[in-house]
C-alpha positions as CSV (number, residue, x, y, z in Angstrom):
1,X,-0.3,0.4,-0.2
2,X,1.8,3.3,-1.3
3,X,1.6,6.8,1.3
4,X,1.7,10.2,0.5
5,X,5.1,11.7,-0.4
6,X,3.8,15.7,0.0
7,X,1.0,17.3,0.9
8,X,-1.4,19.9,-1.5
9,X,0.3,22.9,-0.5
10,X,-2.5,25.1,-2.6
11,X,-5.0,24.2,-0.5
12,X,-3.2,24.2,2.7
13,X,-2.6,27.9,1.4
14,X,-6.2,28.6,0.3
15,X,-7.2,26.9,4.3
16,X,-4.2,29.0,6.1
17,X,-6.4,32.4,3.7
18,X,-9.2,31.1,4.9
19,X,-9.2,30.7,8.5
20,X,-6.9,34.4,8.4
21,X,-3.3,32.9,8.5
22,X,-0.2,35.1,7.7
23,X,0.3,33.8,3.7
24,X,4.0,34.7,4.2
25,X,5.0,32.8,7.2
26,X,2.3,30.0,5.8
27,X,4.6,29.2,2.8
28,X,8.0,30.0,4.9
29,X,6.6,26.9,6.9
30,X,5.2,24.9,5.2
31,X,7.9,22.5,3.3
32,X,9.1,22.1,7.1
33,X,5.6,21.3,8.3
34,X,5.8,18.9,5.5
35,X,8.8,16.8,5.5
36,X,8.1,16.4,9.3
37,X,4.0,15.3,8.8
38,X,5.3,13.4,5.5
39,X,8.1,11.6,8.1
40,X,6.1,10.9,10.5
41,X,3.4,9.2,8.2
42,X,5.7,7.2,7.3
43,X,7.3,6.4,10.8
44,X,3.9,5.3,11.7
45,X,3.0,3.2,8.6
46,X,6.4,0.6,9.1
47,X,5.8,0.1,13.0
48,X,1.9,-0.6,11.7
49,X,3.9,-3.4,9.2
50,X,5.4,-5.4,12.0
């Protein structure tokens, strides 16, 4: 079974705009947050496949 390898930045930016988030700040931190989220999902998937 596959796993996520990226987040949909466009959707996240739209959600941020709808919630009143600072777009420049969101765009700056999103790549870092994406890596952390995707890596954690991979770790959880690997733990569950034991």
